[in-house]
N, CA, C and O atoms as CSV, one atom per row, in Angstrom:
chain,resi,resn,atom,element,x,y,z
A,1,MET,N,N,6.261,-0.852,-2.230
A,1,MET,CA,C,4.559,0.243,-2.024
A,1,MET,C,C,5.184,0.253,-4.012
A,1,MET,O,O,6.104,0.618,-4.743
A,2,ALA,N,N,4.007,-0.361,-4.003
A,2,ALA,CA,C,3.905,-0.523,-5.814
A,2,ALA,C,C,3.200,1.463,-6.837
A,2,ALA,O,O,2.176,2.139,-6.938
A,3,GLU,N,N,3.918,1.466,-7.066
A,3,GLU,CA,C,3.604,3.368,-7.376
A,3,GLU,C,C,2.865,3.341,-8.792
A,3,GLU,O,O,3.081,2.902,-9.922
A,4,GLU,N,N,1.879,4.049,-8.112
A,4,GLU,CA,C,0.555,4.162,-9.280
A,4,GLU,C,C,1.225,5.056,-10.538
A,4,GLU,O,O,2.036,5.982,-10.554
A,5,LYS,N,N,0.497,4.336,-11.571
A,5,LYS,CA,C,1.518,5.109,-12.657
A,5,LYS,C,C,-0.090,5.929,-13.384
A,5,LYS,O,O,-1.165,5.375,-13.616
A,6,GLU,N,N,0.314,7.438,-13.596
A,6,GLU,CA,C,-0.591,8.146,-14.412
A,6,GLU,C,C,-1.121,6.918,-15.901
A,6,GLU,O,O,-0.722,5.762,-16.046
A,7,PRO,N,N,-1.779,7.435,-16.510
A,7,PRO,CA,C,-2.149,7.055,-17.250
A,7,PRO,C,C,-2.114,7.549,-19.315
A,7,PRO,O,O,-3.007,8.257,-19.779
A,8,GLU,N,N,-1.352,7.191,-19.900
A,8,GLU,CA,C,-0.129,7.276,-20.936
A,8,GLU,C,C,-1.266,8.454,-21.536
A,8,GLU,O,O,-2.473,8.221,-21.588
A,9,GLN,N,N,-0.510,10.018,-22.062
A,9,GLN,CA,C,-0.988,10.276,-22.525
A,9,GLN,C,C,-0.650,10.560,-23.627
A,9,GLN,O,O,0.512,10.402,-24.003
A,10,ILE,N,N,-1.879,11.187,-24.612
A,10,ILE,CA,C,-1.769,10.970,-25.932
A,10,ILE,C,C,-1.324,12.887,-26.478
A,10,ILE,O,O,-1.934,13.954,-26.400
A,11,ASP,N,N,0.275,12.390,-27.101
A,11,ASP,CA,C,0.531,13.939,-27.178
A,11,ASP,C,C,-0.614,14.276,-28.290
A,11,ASP,O,O,-1.050,13.663,-29.265
A,12,ALA,N,N,-0.927,15.677,-27.624
A,12,ALA,CA,C,-2.348,16.073,-28.512
A,12,ALA,C,C,-1.209,16.400,-30.578
A,12,ALA,O,O,-1.624,15.971,-31.654
A,13,TYR,N,N,0.019,17.162,-30.390
A,13,TYR,CA,C,0.126,16.967,-31.508
A,13,TYR,C,C,0.363,16.586,-32.855
A,13,TYR,O,O,0.167,17.032,-33.985
A,14,MET,N,N,1.106,15.097,-32.030
A,14,MET,CA,C,1.461,13.874,-32.634
A,14,MET,C,C,0.469,13.637,-33.349
A,14,MET,O,O,0.347,13.892,-34.547
A,15,GLY,N,N,-0.631,12.907,-32.318
A,15,GLY,CA,C,-1.809,12.204,-32.742
A,15,GLY,C,C,-2.783,12.928,-33.576
A,15,GLY,O,O,-3.301,12.260,-34.470
A,16,THR,N,N,-3.040,13.827,-33.494
A,16,THR,CA,C,-3.765,14.895,-34.914
A,16,THR,C,C,-3.024,15.198,-35.922
A,16,THR,O,O,-3.641,15.544,-36.929
A,17,MET,N,N,-1.117,15.166,-36.015
A,17,MET,CA,C,-0.635,16.037,-36.713
A,17,MET,C,C,-0.419,14.296,-38.245
A,17,MET,O,O,-0.524,14.191,-39.467
A,18,GLU,N,N,0.008,13.072,-36.700
A,18,GLU,CA,C,-0.320,12.040,-38.198
A,18,GLU,C,C,-1.131,11.777,-38.493
A,18,GLU,O,O,-1.102,11.052,-39.488
A,19,LEU,N,N,-2.253,12.060,-38.018
A,19,LEU,CA,C,-3.929,11.582,-38.316
A,19,LEU,C,C,-4.059,12.537,-39.837
A,19,LEU,O,O,-4.337,12.098,-40.954
A,20,TYR,N,N,-3.799,13.772,-39.495
A,20,TYR,CA,C,-3.764,15.248,-40.642
A,20,TYR,C,C,-2.614,14.331,-41.906
A,20,TYR,O,O,-2.866,14.705,-43.051
A,21,GLN,N,N,-2.161,13.906,-41.877
A,21,GLN,CA,C,-1.117,13.440,-42.585
A,21,GLN,C,C,-1.679,12.416,-43.146
A,21,GLN,O,O,-1.911,12.503,-44.352
A,22,LYS,N,N,-1.900,11.666,-42.706
A,22,LYS,CA,C,-2.808,10.281,-43.032
A,22,LYS,C,C,-3.762,10.829,-44.344
A,22,LYS,O,O,-3.632,10.539,-45.533
A,23,ILE,N,N,-4.497,11.486,-43.869
A,23,ILE,CA,C,-5.665,12.153,-44.598
A,23,ILE,C,C,-5.233,13.152,-46.113
A,23,ILE,O,O,-6.021,13.412,-47.022
A,24,TYR,N,N,-3.565,13.641,-46.022
A,24,TYR,CA,C,-3.368,14.087,-46.900
A,24,TYR,C,C,-2.683,13.652,-47.722
A,24,TYR,O,O,-2.756,14.154,-48.844
A,25,ASP,N,N,-1.843,12.652,-47.495
A,25,ASP,CA,C,-1.815,11.573,-48.454
A,25,ASP,C,C,-2.524,10.478,-48.652
A,25,ASP,O,O,-1.791,9.490,-48.698
A,26,PHE,N,N,-3.898,10.189,-48.819
A,26,PHE,CA,C,-5.065,10.444,-48.998
A,26,PHE,C,C,-5.176,11.093,-50.142
A,26,PHE,O,O,-5.199,10.710,-51.312
A,27,LEU,N,N,-5.234,11.997,-49.705
A,27,LEU,CA,C,-5.829,12.890,-50.329
A,27,LEU,C,C,-5.001,13.197,-52.147
A,27,LEU,O,O,-5.447,13.489,-53.256
A,28,LEU,N,N,-3.801,12.954,-51.641
A,28,LEU,CA,C,-2.540,13.511,-53.326
A,28,LEU,C,C,-2.476,12.105,-53.520
A,28,LEU,O,O,-1.542,11.780,-54.253
A,29,TYR,N,N,-3.456,10.783,-52.924
A,29,TYR,CA,C,-3.752,9.623,-54.124
A,29,TYR,C,C,-4.774,9.667,-54.639
A,29,TYR,O,O,-4.840,8.828,-55.538
A,30,ILE,N,N,-6.373,10.721,-54.430
A,30,ILE,CA,C,-7.279,10.101,-55.023
A,30,ILE,C,C,-7.246,11.610,-55.310
A,30,ILE,O,O,-7.415,12.307,-54.310
A,31,TYR,N,N,-7.089,12.160,-56.301
A,31,TYR,CA,C,-7.401,13.387,-56.159
A,31,TYR,C,C,-7.120,12.990,-58.067
A,31,TYR,O,O,-8.016,13.275,-58.862
A,32,PRO,N,N,-5.980,12.425,-58.488
A,32,PRO,CA,C,-6.117,12.393,-60.244
A,32,PRO,C,C,-7.137,11.647,-60.040
A,32,PRO,O,O,-7.955,11.802,-60.947
A,33,ILE,N,N,-7.679,10.427,-58.764
A,33,ILE,CA,C,-8.839,9.875,-59.625
A,33,ILE,C,C,-9.644,10.355,-59.797
A,33,ILE,O,O,-10.193,10.155,-60.880
A,34,LEU,N,N,-10.297,11.392,-58.748
A,34,LEU,CA,C,-11.350,11.938,-59.273
A,34,LEU,C,C,-11.167,12.344,-60.101
A,34,LEU,O,O,-12.205,12.959,-60.347
A,35,ALA,N,N,-10.632,12.471,-60.729
A,35,ALA,CA,C,-10.091,13.897,-61.628
A,35,ALA,C,C,-10.328,12.511,-63.068
A,35,ALA,O,O,-10.803,12.901,-64.134
A,36,GLN,N,N,-10.221,12.084,-63.021
A,36,GLN,CA,C,-10.819,10.422,-64.449
A,36,GLN,C,C,-12.587,9.852,-64.514
A,36,GLN,O,O,-13.169,9.148,-65.340
A,37,PHE,N,N,-13.171,10.689,-62.939
A,37,PHE,CA,C,-14.516,10.355,-63.165
A,37,PHE,C,C,-14.800,10.848,-64.367
A,37,PHE,O,O,-14.167,11.694,-64.998
A,38,PRO,N,N,-16.437,9.908,-64.860
A,38,PRO,CA,C,-17.521,10.263,-65.939
A,38,PRO,C,C,-17.889,11.778,-66.072
A,38,PRO,O,O,-18.718,12.205,-65.268
A,39,LYS,N,N,-17.168,12.963,-67.346
A,39,LYS,CA,C,-17.329,14.371,-66.818
A,39,LYS,C,C,-19.167,14.331,-65.848
A,39,LYS,O,O,-19.200,14.963,-64.792
A,40,PHE,N,N,-20.371,13.666,-66.260
A,40,PHE,CA,C,-21.484,14.303,-65.795
A,40,PHE,C,C,-21.036,14.080,-63.840
A,40,PHE,O,O,-21.475,15.030,-63.191
A,41,GLU,N,N,-20.740,13.662,-63.499
A,41,GLU,CA,C,-20.477,13.207,-62.031
A,41,GLU,C,C,-19.669,14.468,-61.261
A,41,GLU,O,O,-19.671,14.772,-60.069
A,42,LYS,N,N,-18.916,15.137,-62.508
A,42,LYS,CA,C,-18.373,15.966,-61.575
A,42,LYS,C,C,-18.569,17.073,-60.550
A,42,LYS,O,O,-17.969,17.439,-59.539
A,43,PHE,N,N,-19.984,17.577,-61.425
A,43,PHE,CA,C,-20.356,18.297,-59.790
A,43,PHE,C,C,-21.186,17.925,-59.075
A,43,PHE,O,O,-21.934,18.741,-58.538
A,44,ALA,N,N,-21.337,16.197,-58.790
A,44,ALA,CA,C,-22.478,15.196,-57.716
A,44,ALA,C,C,-20.601,14.300,-56.488
A,44,ALA,O,O,-19.787,14.635,-55.627
A,45,LEU,N,N,-21.013,13.037,-57.422
A,45,LEU,CA,C,-20.416,12.285,-56.914
A,45,LEU,C,C,-18.278,13.007,-56.609
A,45,LEU,O,O,-17.384,12.888,-55.772
A,46,GLN,N,N,-18.481,13.582,-57.724
A,46,GLN,CA,C,-16.582,13.467,-57.470
A,46,GLN,C,C,-16.583,14.635,-56.544
A,46,GLN,O,O,-15.677,14.754,-55.719
A,47,THR,N,N,-17.897,15.818,-56.668
A,47,THR,CA,C,-17.215,16.761,-55.692
A,47,THR,C,C,-17.791,16.363,-54.101
A,47,THR,O,O,-17.219,16.608,-53.039
A,48,GLN,N,N,-18.967,15.746,-54.284
A,48,GLN,CA,C,-19.312,15.385,-52.728
A,48,GLN,C,C,-17.581,14.446,-51.669
A,48,GLN,O,O,-17.025,14.535,-50.574
A,49,ILE,N,N,-17.444,13.642,-52.994
A,49,ILE,CA,C,-15.975,12.794,-52.007
A,49,ILE,C,C,-14.898,14.360,-51.511
A,49,ILE,O,O,-14.799,14.551,-50.299
A,50,LYS,N,N,-14.145,15.400,-52.497
A,50,LYS,CA,C,-13.774,15.652,-52.063
A,50,LYS,C,C,-13.650,16.523,-51.175
A,50,LYS,O,O,-12.745,17.050,-50.529
A,51,THR,N,N,-15.117,16.588,-51.303
A,51,THR,CA,C,-15.821,18.464,-50.070
A,51,THR,C,C,-15.363,17.297,-48.768
A,51,THR,O,O,-14.418,17.694,-48.088
A,52,ALA,N,N,-15.869,16.100,-48.426
A,52,ALA,CA,C,-15.960,15.450,-47.307
A,52,ALA,C,C,-14.988,15.163,-47.031
A,52,ALA,O,O,-14.971,14.981,-45.814
A,53,ILE,N,N,-13.486,14.883,-47.735
A,53,ILE,CA,C,-12.697,14.854,-47.594
A,53,ILE,C,C,-11.275,16.077,-47.107
A,53,ILE,O,O,-10.202,15.841,-46.552
A,54,PHE,N,N,-11.817,17.260,-47.559
A,54,PHE,CA,C,-11.716,18.015,-46.982
A,54,PHE,C,C,-12.583,18.550,-46.059
A,54,PHE,O,O,-11.934,19.120,-45.182
A,55,GLU,N,N,-13.710,18.611,-45.886
A,55,GLU,CA,C,-13.953,18.745,-44.355
A,55,GLU,C,C,-13.487,18.095,-43.369
A,55,GLU,O,O,-13.313,18.677,-42.298
A,56,MET,N,N,-13.106,16.384,-43.562
A,56,MET,CA,C,-12.527,15.958,-43.138
A,56,MET,C,C,-11.369,16.417,-42.456
A,56,MET,O,O,-11.163,15.782,-41.422
A,57,LEU,N,N,-10.571,17.289,-42.691
A,57,LEU,CA,C,-9.316,17.562,-42.656
A,57,LEU,C,C,-9.671,18.693,-41.809
A,57,LEU,O,O,-9.364,18.828,-40.624
A,58,LYS,N,N,-10.507,19.677,-42.700
A,58,LYS,CA,C,-10.743,21.064,-41.645
A,58,LYS,C,C,-11.186,20.493,-40.236
A,58,LYS,O,O,-10.642,20.927,-39.220
A,59,ASP,N,N,-12.469,19.229,-40.146
A,59,ASP,CA,C,-12.180,19.234,-38.791
A,59,ASP,C,C,-11.190,18.322,-37.368
A,59,ASP,O,O,-11.394,18.197,-36.160
A,60,VAL,N,N,-10.246,17.906,-38.186
A,60,VAL,CA,C,-8.899,17.458,-37.613
A,60,VAL,C,C,-7.980,19.036,-37.098
A,60,VAL,O,O,-7.951,19.596,-36.002
A,61,ILE,N,N,-7.526,19.276,-37.988
A,61,ILE,CA,C,-7.333,20.896,-37.770
A,61,ILE,C,C,-7.835,21.313,-36.831
A,61,ILE,O,O,-7.047,21.603,-35.931
A,62,SER,N,N,-9.329,21.552,-36.553
A,62,SER,CA,C,-10.410,22.143,-35.655
A,62,SER,C,C,-10.205,22.238,-34.094
A,62,SER,O,O,-10.145,23.012,-33.138
A,63,PHE,N,N,-10.101,20.126,-34.732
A,63,PHE,CA,C,-10.113,19.796,-33.407
A,63,PHE,C,C,-8.257,19.843,-32.501
A,63,PHE,O,O,-8.258,19.799,-31.271
A,64,LYS,N,N,-7.279,19.905,-33.034
A,64,LYS,CA,C,-6.473,19.921,-32.905
A,64,LYS,C,C,-6.166,21.483,-31.852
A,64,LYS,O,O,-5.783,21.638,-30.692
A,65,LYS,N,N,-6.712,22.795,-33.380
A,65,LYS,CA,C,-6.374,23.741,-32.264
A,65,LYS,C,C,-7.040,24.080,-31.010
A,65,LYS,O,O,-6.508,24.547,-30.003
A,66,THR,N,N,-9.017,23.608,-31.302
A,66,THR,CA,C,-9.196,24.274,-29.882
A,66,THR,C,C,-10.328,22.981,-29.083
A,66,THR,O,O,-11.270,23.211,-28.325
A,67,GLY,N,N,-9.844,21.678,-29.557
A,67,GLY,CA,C,-9.660,20.392,-28.425
A,67,GLY,C,C,-11.162,19.961,-27.754
A,67,GLY,O,O,-11.631,19.405,-26.761
A,68,THR,N,N,-11.631,20.714,-29.191
A,68,THR,CA,C,-13.141,20.223,-29.370
A,68,THR,C,C,-13.783,18.977,-29.573
A,68,THR,O,O,-13.877,18.663,-30.759
A,69,LYS,N,N,-14.286,18.122,-28.693
A,69,LYS,CA,C,-14.456,16.760,-28.709
A,69,LYS,C,C,-15.269,16.919,-30.496
A,69,LYS,O,O,-14.828,16.458,-31.549
A,70,SER,N,N,-16.500,17.700,-30.278
A,70,SER,CA,C,-17.336,17.103,-31.611
A,70,SER,C,C,-16.614,17.449,-33.283
A,70,SER,O,O,-16.961,16.821,-34.284
A,71,HIS,N,N,-15.672,18.457,-33.288
A,71,HIS,CA,C,-14.321,18.227,-34.029
A,71,HIS,C,C,-13.852,16.878,-34.666
A,71,HIS,O,O,-13.707,16.465,-35.816
A,72,ILE,N,N,-13.685,16.392,-33.441
A,72,ILE,CA,C,-13.220,14.843,-34.165
A,72,ILE,C,C,-13.841,13.668,-34.188
A,72,ILE,O,O,-13.209,12.612,-34.242
A,73,TYR,N,N,-15.200,13.731,-34.149
A,73,TYR,CA,C,-16.452,12.739,-34.213
A,73,TYR,C,C,-17.529,13.247,-35.682
A,73,TYR,O,O,-18.466,12.721,-36.282
A,74,ALA,N,N,-16.611,14.794,-35.819
A,74,ALA,CA,C,-17.524,15.306,-37.576
A,74,ALA,C,C,-16.303,14.675,-38.086
A,74,ALA,O,O,-16.450,14.547,-39.301
A,75,ALA,N,N,-15.539,14.372,-37.835
A,75,ALA,CA,C,-13.946,13.717,-38.962
A,75,ALA,C,C,-14.159,12.787,-38.871
A,75,ALA,O,O,-13.539,12.192,-39.753
A,76,ASP,N,N,-15.173,11.590,-37.834
A,76,ASP,CA,C,-15.373,10.060,-38.388
A,76,ASP,C,C,-16.621,9.797,-39.096
A,76,ASP,O,O,-16.830,8.968,-39.982
A,77,VAL,N,N,-17.699,10.940,-38.368
A,77,VAL,CA,C,-18.663,10.393,-40.018
A,77,VAL,C,C,-17.981,11.702,-41.546
A,77,VAL,O,O,-18.876,11.299,-42.288
A,78,GLU,N,N,-17.684,12.124,-41.903
A,78,GLU,CA,C,-16.672,12.457,-42.813
A,78,GLU,C,C,-16.470,11.540,-43.314
A,78,GLU,O,O,-17.192,11.278,-44.276
A,79,LEU,N,N,-15.171,10.372,-42.852
A,79,LEU,CA,C,-14.451,9.634,-43.072
A,79,LEU,C,C,-15.762,8.449,-43.572
A,79,LEU,O,O,-15.669,7.740,-44.573
A,80,GLN,N,N,-16.922,8.453,-42.639
A,80,GLN,CA,C,-17.651,6.833,-43.235
A,80,GLN,C,C,-18.793,8.248,-44.118
A,80,GLN,O,O,-19.882,7.799,-44.474
A,81,GLN,N,N,-18.725,8.706,-44.212
A,81,GLN,CA,C,-19.640,9.336,-45.503
A,81,GLN,C,C,-18.293,9.192,-47.166
A,81,GLN,O,O,-18.614,9.384,-48.339
A,82,ILE,N,N,-16.986,8.841,-46.687
A,82,ILE,CA,C,-16.059,8.687,-47.941
A,82,ILE,C,C,-16.128,7.483,-48.243
A,82,ILE,O,O,-16.076,7.327,-49.463
A,83,LYS,N,N,-16.242,6.388,-47.565
A,83,LYS,CA,C,-15.900,5.358,-47.227
A,83,LYS,C,C,-17.643,4.689,-48.555
A,83,LYS,O,O,-17.655,4.177,-49.674
A,84,THR,N,N,-18.829,5.118,-47.529
A,84,THR,CA,C,-19.322,4.964,-48.190
A,84,THR,C,C,-19.509,5.670,-50.169
A,84,THR,O,O,-19.830,4.839,-51.018
A,85,LEU,N,N,-19.375,6.489,-50.411
A,85,LEU,CA,C,-19.208,7.405,-51.761
A,85,LEU,C,C,-18.390,6.656,-52.571
A,85,LEU,O,O,-18.701,6.328,-53.716
A,86,ILE,N,N,-17.004,6.274,-51.841
A,86,ILE,CA,C,-16.029,5.384,-52.487
A,86,ILE,C,C,-16.193,4.158,-53.277
A,86,ILE,O,O,-15.836,3.789,-54.396
A,87,ARG,N,N,-17.071,3.497,-51.990
A,87,ARG,CA,C,-17.775,2.011,-52.153
A,87,ARG,C,C,-18.880,2.325,-53.625
A,87,ARG,O,O,-18.690,1.740,-54.692
A,88,LEU,N,N,-19.718,3.074,-53.471
A,88,LEU,CA,C,-20.930,3.129,-54.514
A,88,LEU,C,C,-19.990,3.948,-56.001
A,88,LEU,O,O,-20.210,3.055,-56.820
A,89,SER,N,N,-19.671,4.350,-56.302
A,89,SER,CA,C,-18.085,4.516,-57.862
A,89,SER,C,C,-17.775,3.472,-57.858
A,89,SER,O,O,-17.891,2.920,-58.952
A,90,TYR,N,N,-17.235,2.626,-56.723
A,90,TYR,CA,C,-16.994,1.426,-57.248
A,90,TYR,C,C,-17.986,-0.034,-57.793
A,90,TYR,O,O,-17.660,-0.996,-58.488
A,91,ASP,N,N,-19.275,0.320,-57.138
A,91,ASP,CA,C,-20.234,-0.327,-57.831
A,91,ASP,C,C,-20.933,-0.008,-58.769
A,91,ASP,O,O,-21.836,-0.752,-59.151
A,92,LEU,N,N,-20.690,1.088,-59.309
A,92,LEU,CA,C,-21.575,1.793,-59.983
A,92,LEU,C,C,-20.016,1.682,-61.698
A,92,LEU,O,O,-20.191,1.934,-62.890
A,93,GLN,N,N,-18.737,1.223,-60.970
A,93,GLN,CA,C,-18.246,0.466,-62.518
A,93,GLN,C,C,-17.520,1.062,-62.923
A,93,GLN,O,O,-16.907,0.778,-63.952
A,94,TYR,N,N,-17.292,2.440,-62.012
A,94,TYR,CA,C,-16.564,3.581,-63.213
A,94,TYR,C,C,-15.476,3.084,-63.160
A,94,TYR,O,O,-15.043,2.372,-62.253
A,95,LYS,N,N,-14.789,3.508,-64.400
A,95,LYS,CA,C,-13.233,3.161,-64.898
A,95,LYS,C,C,-12.342,3.496,-64.034
A,95,LYS,O,O,-11.331,2.797,-63.964
A,96,ALA,N,N,-12.517,4.850,-63.009
A,96,ALA,CA,C,-10.935,6.140,-62.644
A,96,ALA,C,C,-11.049,4.468,-60.895
A,96,ALA,O,O,-10.147,4.203,-60.100
A,97,ILE,N,N,-12.188,3.940,-60.964
A,97,ILE,CA,C,-12.351,3.166,-59.207
A,97,ILE,C,C,-11.926,1.943,-59.947
A,97,ILE,O,O,-12.888,1.182,-60.052
A,98,SER,N,N,-10.883,1.489,-60.478
A,98,SER,CA,C,-10.582,-0.071,-60.183
A,98,SER,C,C,-10.709,-1.090,-59.156
A,98,SER,O,O,-10.704,-0.551,-58.049
A,99,LYS,N,N,-10.844,-2.623,-59.075
A,99,LYS,CA,C,-10.525,-2.980,-58.288
A,99,LYS,C,C,-9.365,-2.720,-57.094
A,99,LYS,O,O,-9.607,-2.519,-55.904
A,100,HIS,N,N,-7.625,-2.798,-57.934
A,100,HIS,CA,C,-6.355,-2.186,-57.073
A,100,HIS,C,C,-6.801,-0.455,-56.914
A,100,HIS,O,O,-6.094,0.287,-56.231
A,101,ARG,N,N,-7.883,-0.006,-57.534
A,101,ARG,CA,C,-7.856,1.214,-57.007
A,101,ARG,C,C,-8.764,1.046,-55.960
A,101,ARG,O,O,-9.285,2.019,-55.415
A,102,TYR,N,N,-8.858,0.582,-55.828
A,102,TYR,CA,C,-10.793,0.286,-54.633
A,102,TYR,C,C,-9.726,-0.030,-53.464
A,102,TYR,O,O,-9.548,0.767,-52.543
A,103,GLU,N,N,-8.835,-1.594,-53.598
A,103,GLU,CA,C,-8.190,-1.921,-52.565
A,103,GLU,C,C,-7.154,-1.383,-51.880
A,103,GLU,O,O,-6.938,-1.891,-50.779
A,104,VAL,N,N,-6.416,-0.447,-52.246
A,104,VAL,CA,C,-6.034,1.069,-52.146
A,104,VAL,C,C,-6.792,1.825,-51.702
A,104,VAL,O,O,-6.703,2.055,-50.496
A,105,ILE,N,N,-7.391,2.217,-52.157
A,105,ILE,CA,C,-7.974,3.591,-51.046
A,105,ILE,C,C,-8.562,2.972,-50.177
A,105,ILE,O,O,-8.678,3.624,-49.139
A,106,SER,N,N,-9.172,1.555,-50.141
A,106,SER,CA,C,-9.509,0.861,-48.792
A,106,SER,C,C,-8.400,0.745,-47.428
A,106,SER,O,O,-8.704,0.898,-46.246
A,107,ARG,N,N,-7.020,0.423,-47.997
A,107,ARG,CA,C,-5.835,0.944,-47.218
A,107,ARG,C,C,-5.959,1.956,-45.912
A,107,ARG,O,O,-6.016,1.921,-44.683
A,108,HIS,N,N,-5.963,3.088,-47.274
A,108,HIS,CA,C,-5.883,4.651,-46.810
A,108,HIS,C,C,-6.589,4.649,-45.861
A,108,HIS,O,O,-5.948,4.929,-44.849
A,109,THR,N,N,-8.305,4.346,-45.564
A,109,THR,CA,C,-9.219,4.579,-45.110
A,109,THR,C,C,-9.220,3.985,-43.806
A,109,THR,O,O,-9.396,4.621,-42.767
A,110,ARG,N,N,-9.045,2.908,-43.874
A,110,ARG,CA,C,-8.744,2.158,-42.558
A,110,ARG,C,C,-7.302,2.636,-41.817
A,110,ARG,O,O,-7.383,2.978,-40.637
A,111,ALA,N,N,-6.436,2.657,-42.255
A,111,ALA,CA,C,-5.652,3.476,-41.603
A,111,ALA,C,C,-5.371,4.753,-41.258
A,111,ALA,O,O,-4.341,5.291,-40.852
A,112,ILE,N,N,-6.715,5.241,-41.541
A,112,ILE,CA,C,-6.914,7.106,-41.111
A,112,ILE,C,C,-8.261,6.817,-39.692
A,112,ILE,O,O,-8.447,7.341,-38.594
A,113,GLY,N,N,-9.062,5.556,-40.595
A,113,GLY,CA,C,-9.791,5.407,-39.242
A,113,GLY,C,C,-8.761,4.782,-37.877
A,113,GLY,O,O,-8.692,5.396,-36.813
A,114,GLY,N,N,-7.949,3.374,-38.153
A,114,GLY,CA,C,-7.224,3.890,-37.436
A,114,GLY,C,C,-6.803,4.347,-36.047
A,114,GLY,O,O,-7.170,4.145,-34.889
A,115,THR,N,N,-5.932,5.004,-36.634
A,115,THR,CA,C,-5.790,6.554,-35.868
A,115,THR,C,C,-6.857,7.268,-35.654
A,115,THR,O,O,-6.890,7.460,-34.438
A,116,MET,N,N,-7.868,7.838,-36.223
A,116,MET,CA,C,-8.772,8.655,-35.610
A,116,MET,C,C,-9.656,7.567,-34.651
A,116,MET,O,O,-10.451,8.065,-33.854
A,117,ASN,N,N,-9.569,6.528,-34.696
A,117,ASN,CA,C,-10.407,5.813,-33.353
A,117,ASN,C,C,-9.428,5.696,-32.319
A,117,ASN,O,O,-9.600,5.398,-31.137
A,118,GLY,N,N,-8.197,6.022,-33.040
A,118,GLY,CA,C,-7.056,5.944,-31.852
A,118,GLY,C,C,-7.185,7.183,-30.580
A,118,GLY,O,O,-7.134,7.213,-29.350
A,119,VAL,N,N,-7.454,8.503,-32.128
A,119,VAL,CA,C,-7.637,9.622,-30.618
A,119,VAL,C,C,-9.170,9.922,-30.128
A,119,VAL,O,O,-9.389,10.755,-29.248
A,120,ILE,N,N,-10.326,9.102,-30.833
A,120,ILE,CA,C,-11.025,9.255,-30.041
A,120,ILE,C,C,-11.116,8.504,-28.488
A,120,ILE,O,O,-11.299,8.873,-27.328
A,121,GLU,N,N,-10.957,7.671,-28.962
A,121,GLU,CA,C,-10.494,6.081,-27.526
A,121,GLU,C,C,-9.855,7.314,-26.851
A,121,GLU,O,O,-9.503,6.732,-25.825
A,122,ALA,N,N,-9.643,7.971,-26.756
A,122,ALA,CA,C,-8.614,8.363,-25.866
A,122,ALA,C,C,-9.196,10.251,-25.417
A,122,ALA,O,O,-8.848,10.875,-24.414
A,123,VAL,N,N,-10.185,10.777,-26.600
A,123,VAL,CA,C,-10.746,11.931,-25.682
A,123,VAL,C,C,-11.388,10.520,-24.411
A,123,VAL,O,O,-10.957,10.400,-23.264
A,124,LYS,N,N,-12.372,9.707,-24.998
A,124,LYS,CA,C,-13.442,9.152,-23.857
A,124,LYS,C,C,-12.768,8.794,-23.158
A,124,LYS,O,O,-13.598,8.473,-22.307
A,125,THR,N,N,-11.579,8.466,-22.610
A,125,THR,CA,C,-10.611,7.650,-21.485
A,125,THR,C,C,-10.286,8.930,-21.029
A,125,THR,O,O,-10.462,8.944,-19.811
A,126,GLY,N,N,-9.999,9.725,-21.331
A,126,GLY,CA,C,-9.626,11.527,-20.917
A,126,GLY,C,C,-7.748,11.693,-21.071
A,126,GLY,O,O,-7.193,12.723,-20.688
A,127,THR,N,N,-6.817,10.302,-21.790
A,127,THR,CA,C,-5.244,10.537,-21.987
A,127,THR,C,C,-5.773,11.600,-23.300
A,127,THR,O,O,-4.811,11.770,-24.049
A,128,TRP,N,N,-6.548,12.072,-23.608
A,128,TRP,CA,C,-5.815,12.850,-24.333
A,128,TRP,C,C,-5.728,14.186,-23.669
A,128,TRP,O,O,-6.415,14.442,-22.680
A,129,LYS,N,N,-4.955,14.980,-24.158
A,129,LYS,CA,C,-5.049,16.077,-24.082
A,129,LYS,C,C,-4.801,17.517,-24.609
A,129,LYS,O,O,-3.656,17.947,-24.470
A,130,PRO,N,N,-5.694,18.288,-25.174
A,130,PRO,CA,C,-5.035,19.239,-25.510
A,130,PRO,C,C,-4.084,20.063,-25.721
A,130,PRO,O,O,-3.363,20.007,-24.725
A,131,ASP,N,N,-3.456,21.188,-26.845
A,131,ASP,CA,C,-1.685,21.944,-26.909
A,131,ASP,C,C,-2.771,22.734,-26.045
A,131,ASP,O,O,-3.992,22.848,-25.938
A,132,LYS,N,N,-0.884,23.490,-25.171
A,132,LYS,CA,C,-1.655,24.765,-24.759
A,132,LYS,C,C,-0.221,25.375,-24.676
A,132,LYS,O,O,-0.069,26.552,-24.350
């Protein structure tokens, strides 16, 4: 008689900590780049990008602490906003966002998105269990 296997549980701590670490690594990479934005963007585009990254980080932490699904979805929305703002910066041809930097930033956001999508999928299928 074949044994039924339970769906593999996503470890809440490791899944969200991996996501947290990827966001933090991205923040370390992009922070000095944002400082090179034109001065007139200091309180506009530059601030919006920083705020979106910090909000995404806060949502991941809130999701880990509370297990509330809306936090992980909010983090995903922030990621989409970050991608749009970075693309706008590149399209506006700001020197701080060279083609090489844009490609590296894109790799970071794809890695974050892949991990986040894995957590979201686990939440949808019920295989993700919050910390207890």
